[in-house]
C-alpha positions as CSV (number, residue, x, y, z in Angstrom):
1,M,-30.3,10.7,-11.8
2,Q,-26.6,11.5,-11.5
3,G,-24.4,9.5,-13.9
4,K,-21.7,7.2,-12.8
5,F,-18.0,7.8,-13.4
6,R,-16.4,5.2,-15.7
7,G,-13.2,6.9,-16.5
8,S,-12.7,9.1,-19.6
9,D,-10.9,9.0,-22.9
10,N,-8.0,10.9,-21.4
11,Y,-7.8,9.2,-18.0
12,V,-7.2,5.5,-17.2
13,A,-8.9,4.7,-14.0
14,S,-8.8,1.4,-12.1
15,K,-12.0,-0.3,-11.2
16,E,-11.3,0.4,-7.5
17,L,-10.8,4.1,-8.2
18,M,-14.1,4.3,-10.2
19,N,-15.9,2.6,-7.4
20,A,-14.5,5.0,-4.8
21,V,-15.6,8.0,-6.9
22,N,-19.1,6.6,-7.4
23,I,-19.4,5.7,-3.7
24,A,-18.4,9.2,-2.6
25,M,-21.0,10.7,-5.0
26,T,-23.7,8.3,-3.7
27,L,-22.9,9.0,0.0
28,K,-22.4,12.8,-0.8
29,K,-19.1,12.8,0.9
30,P,-15.7,14.3,-0.1
31,L,-13.3,11.8,-1.8
32,L,-9.8,12.0,-0.3
33,I,-7.2,10.8,-2.7
34,K,-3.6,10.0,-1.8
35,G,-0.8,8.5,-3.8
36,E,2.8,9.3,-4.7
37,P,3.4,12.2,-7.3
38,G,2.5,11.2,-10.8
39,T,-0.3,8.8,-10.1
40,G,-3.0,11.1,-11.5
41,K,-4.6,12.5,-8.3
42,T,-5.0,16.1,-9.5
43,V,-6.2,15.2,-13.1
44,L,-8.8,12.8,-11.6
45,A,-11.1,15.8,-10.9
46,K,-10.7,17.0,-14.5
47,A,-11.6,13.5,-15.8
48,I,-14.7,13.4,-13.6
49,S,-15.8,16.8,-14.7
50,E,-15.3,15.9,-18.4
51,A,-17.0,12.5,-18.1
52,L,-20.0,13.8,-16.2
53,G,-20.2,17.1,-18.1
54,K,-19.8,19.3,-15.0
55,E,-17.8,22.5,-14.4
56,L,-14.5,22.1,-12.6
57,I,-13.6,24.6,-9.8
58,T,-10.0,24.2,-8.5
59,W,-8.8,25.4,-5.2
60,N,-5.0,25.1,-5.1
61,I,-3.7,25.0,-1.5
62,K,-0.5,26.6,-0.5
63,S,1.3,26.8,2.9
64,T,-0.2,30.2,3.5
65,T,-3.8,29.2,2.6
66,K,-6.5,29.6,5.3
67,A,-9.9,28.0,5.2
68,Q,-11.5,31.5,5.1
69,D,-9.8,32.0,1.7
70,G,-12.1,29.4,0.2
71,L,-15.2,30.8,1.6
72,Y,-15.1,34.6,1.0
73,V,-13.0,37.7,1.3
74,Y,-14.2,41.0,2.6
75,D,-12.2,43.8,0.8
76,V,-12.2,46.3,3.6
77,V,-9.3,48.2,2.1
78,Q,-11.2,48.9,-1.2
79,R,-14.3,49.9,0.8
80,L,-12.2,52.4,2.8
81,Y,-10.7,53.7,-0.4
82,D,-14.1,54.2,-2.0
83,S,-15.4,55.9,1.1
84,Q,-12.6,58.5,1.0
85,F,-13.0,59.2,-2.7
86,G,-16.8,59.1,-3.0
87,G,-17.3,55.7,-4.5
88,H,-20.9,54.6,-5.2
89,G,-22.5,51.9,-3.1
90,V,-20.0,52.1,-0.3
91,D,-22.7,51.5,2.3
92,D,-23.6,48.2,0.7
93,I,-21.0,45.8,2.2
94,S,-22.1,43.0,-0.2
95,H,-20.3,44.9,-3.0
96,Y,-17.0,44.2,-1.2
97,I,-17.6,40.5,-0.5
98,K,-15.8,38.2,-3.0
99,M,-16.5,34.5,-3.0
100,G,-13.6,32.0,-2.7
101,K,-13.6,28.7,-4.5
102,L,-15.8,27.0,-2.0
103,G,-18.2,29.9,-2.2
104,E,-18.2,29.7,-6.0
105,A,-19.1,26.0,-5.9
106,F,-21.9,26.6,-3.4
107,L,-23.5,29.4,-5.5
108,A,-23.3,27.5,-8.8
109,D,-26.7,26.9,-10.3
110,E,-25.7,23.4,-11.4
111,Q,-23.6,20.8,-9.6
112,V,-19.9,21.3,-10.1
113,V,-16.7,19.3,-9.3
114,L,-14.7,21.0,-6.6
115,L,-11.0,20.1,-6.4
116,I,-9.2,20.9,-3.2
117,D,-5.7,20.2,-4.3
118,E,-2.8,19.2,-2.0
119,I,-4.6,19.9,1.3
120,D,-1.6,18.7,3.3
121,K,0.3,21.8,2.2
122,A,-1.7,24.0,4.6
123,D,-1.3,24.1,8.4
124,L,-2.7,21.4,10.6
125,E,-5.8,23.4,11.5
126,F,-6.9,24.0,7.9
127,P,-8.8,20.7,7.5
128,N,-10.6,21.1,10.8
129,D,-11.6,24.6,9.9
130,L,-13.6,23.2,6.9
131,L,-15.5,20.5,8.8
132,W,-18.7,22.5,9.2
133,E,-18.7,23.7,5.6
134,L,-18.0,20.3,4.1
135,D,-20.6,18.7,6.3
136,R,-23.4,21.1,6.1
137,M,-22.5,22.6,2.7
138,E,-23.1,26.2,4.0
139,F,-21.3,29.0,5.7
140,Y,-22.2,32.3,7.4
141,I,-21.0,35.8,6.4
142,P,-21.3,38.0,9.6
143,E,-20.6,41.2,7.7
144,T,-23.8,40.8,5.7
145,K,-25.6,38.5,8.1
146,Q,-26.1,36.1,5.2
147,T,-25.9,32.3,5.1
148,I,-24.5,30.9,1.8
149,A,-25.8,27.4,1.3
150,A,-25.0,25.1,-1.6
151,K,-27.7,25.2,-4.4
152,E,-26.4,21.9,-5.6
153,R,-24.0,19.8,-3.4
154,P,-20.6,19.8,-5.3
155,I,-18.7,16.6,-6.0
156,V,-15.6,17.3,-3.8
157,I,-12.3,15.7,-4.6
158,I,-9.4,16.3,-2.1
159,T,-5.8,15.4,-2.9
160,S,-3.0,14.8,-0.5
161,N,0.7,13.9,-1.0
162,A,0.8,12.6,2.6
163,E,3.3,15.2,3.7
164,K,1.3,15.6,6.9
165,E,-1.2,13.5,8.8
166,L,-4.7,14.8,8.5
167,P,-6.9,15.1,11.6
168,D,-9.1,12.1,12.5
169,A,-12.3,14.3,12.6
170,F,-11.6,15.3,9.0
171,L,-10.8,11.8,7.8
172,R,-14.1,10.5,9.3
173,R,-16.0,12.7,6.9
174,C,-14.3,11.5,3.8
175,I,-14.2,8.5,1.6
176,F,-10.6,7.5,1.2
177,H,-8.7,5.9,-1.8
178,Y,-5.0,5.4,-2.3
179,I,-3.9,5.3,-6.0
180,E,-1.3,2.7,-6.4
181,F,1.5,3.5,-8.8
182,P,0.5,1.8,-12.1
183,D,2.2,-1.6,-13.0
184,E,3.6,-2.1,-16.5
185,E,0.3,-3.2,-18.0
186,A,-1.6,-0.2,-16.6
187,M,1.2,2.0,-17.7
188,K,0.9,0.8,-21.3
189,Q,-2.7,1.8,-21.3
190,I,-1.7,5.3,-20.0
191,L,0.9,5.5,-22.8
192,D,-1.8,4.6,-25.4
193,V,-3.8,7.6,-24.2
194,H,-0.9,10.0,-24.6
195,F,0.8,8.6,-27.7
196,D,-0.7,7.5,-31.0
197,D,2.0,5.3,-32.4
198,L,4.9,4.5,-30.1
199,P,7.1,1.7,-31.4
200,G,6.6,-1.5,-29.4
201,D,10.4,-2.0,-29.0
202,L,10.7,1.5,-27.6
203,I,8.0,0.9,-25.1
204,R,9.4,-2.4,-24.0
205,H,13.0,-1.2,-23.4
206,A,11.9,2.1,-21.9
207,L,9.5,0.5,-19.4
208,K,12.0,-2.1,-18.4
209,A,14.6,0.6,-17.6
210,F,12.0,2.9,-15.9
211,Y,10.7,0.2,-13.5
212,W,14.2,-1.0,-12.8
213,I,15.2,2.5,-11.7
214,R,12.2,2.7,-9.4
215,T,13.4,-0.5,-7.7
216,L,16.7,0.9,-6.7
217,P,16.4,1.4,-2.9
218,Q,18.9,4.4,-2.9
219,I,16.7,6.5,-5.2
220,E,15.2,9.3,-3.1
221,K,12.8,10.7,-5.7
222,K,11.5,8.0,-7.9
223,P,10.5,9.0,-11.5
224,S,6.8,9.4,-12.0
225,T,4.4,8.9,-14.9
226,S,4.8,12.5,-16.1
227,E,8.6,12.1,-16.2
228,L,8.3,8.8,-18.1
229,L,6.1,10.6,-20.7
230,D,8.8,13.3,-21.1
231,W,11.5,10.7,-21.3
232,L,9.8,8.9,-24.1
233,V,9.6,12.1,-26.1
234,A,13.3,12.8,-25.4
235,L,14.2,9.2,-26.6
236,M,12.2,9.6,-29.8
237,E,13.5,13.1,-30.5
238,G,17.1,12.0,-29.8
239,G,16.8,9.0,-32.1
240,I,18.3,6.7,-29.5
241,P,18.8,3.1,-30.6
242,Y,16.5,1.0,-28.5
243,E,19.2,-1.4,-27.4
244,R,21.0,1.4,-25.7
245,I,18.1,2.5,-23.5
246,E,18.5,-0.1,-20.8
247,K,22.3,-0.1,-20.9
248,E,22.9,3.6,-20.8
249,I,19.7,5.3,-19.6
250,P,20.2,8.3,-22.0
251,F,18.7,11.7,-20.9
252,A,18.6,10.4,-17.3
253,G,18.1,14.0,-16.1
254,V,14.6,13.9,-17.5
255,L,13.8,11.0,-15.1
256,L,15.8,11.9,-12.1
257,K,16.0,15.4,-10.6
258,K,18.5,15.0,-7.8
259,D,22.3,14.8,-8.0
260,K,22.4,12.0,-5.6
261,D,19.9,10.0,-7.6
262,L,21.8,10.5,-10.8
263,Q,25.0,9.3,-9.1
264,T,23.1,6.3,-7.7
265,L,22.0,5.4,-11.2
266,K,25.5,5.8,-12.6
267,N,26.9,3.5,-9.9
268,N,24.3,0.8,-10.8
269,L,24.8,0.8,-14.5
């Protein structure tokens, strides 16, 4: 029987998120995860793979990515080269078929976790082009007249930064969960995972300043969890007195990455 996901030592998951993961595994459907940057969308797949003891296969999506890239690639150029220079096995097309990340997941002997990361970076047709494969867990290679079917249905985690609306037909096939940005109590748990012995006063002053910055309506790119972690390291390395943190926001460039946001912060101090 497949185990349930209950978070991991390195990943703090809410009860709602754990339920979403387990429901998706039970229904054998992809889990579509949305949330602002820094909410742990991408590292969720790693946490699931570690917690359940399964291999993680990651398909990083770019603006130029096509659905075909995840299935297989036929290296016709290499075959042509081999035919000209007397390469062995040139008549066997299968030698020139290379599996993409989806193909790798299908051919794995044991169930794997497949992460399709930032699906909204691709063009609008990309999700629709994967409907059959994600539904039936198989695809056809016309060059070899071969059907590749999943030996074990992978646990599919799909992330999106909501840069584009995804097609309704694709959404219907997914379980959906939105990861809310962690509140202060949840953030303290996350800090406990990443740091062994942060001084309590440092945490208190830093979190108060961090969440205050996030409330400023003029801030275009709000600082995320990863930026908070970096900021805490900078504060410790810089030996900043705790009482100065809220008043001055030292090393603000670690938190904010736009000139306009830094100026907004300066105007509000």
